[in-house]
C-alpha angles and dihedrals in degrees: 000000000000116000124219091250091052091051090050092048092050091047091051090048092053092048094048095047092043092050092048092052094046091050090055099251116164119262088248090059091049091048090049092051092048092048092050091049091051091048090052092049092049091049091051092048091050093049091055091068110081113234092010114142106222120209120240115265113258118221119239091244092053090048091052092048092049091046091052094054 
């Protein structure tokens, strides 16, 4: 089931990525924006659970380096 906050986060993600693409941003910039939005959403979801230990946010550059290995 999708919560109201999740719907809002997904809507914001679509708007941000769509705006970036319309403005002619590079695909790297759009990917970076999408990655940051997903990281933020995951952090918020984790923080909602009392006592949950949330992992540190990984930067987009670190993610790309790890993905390339």
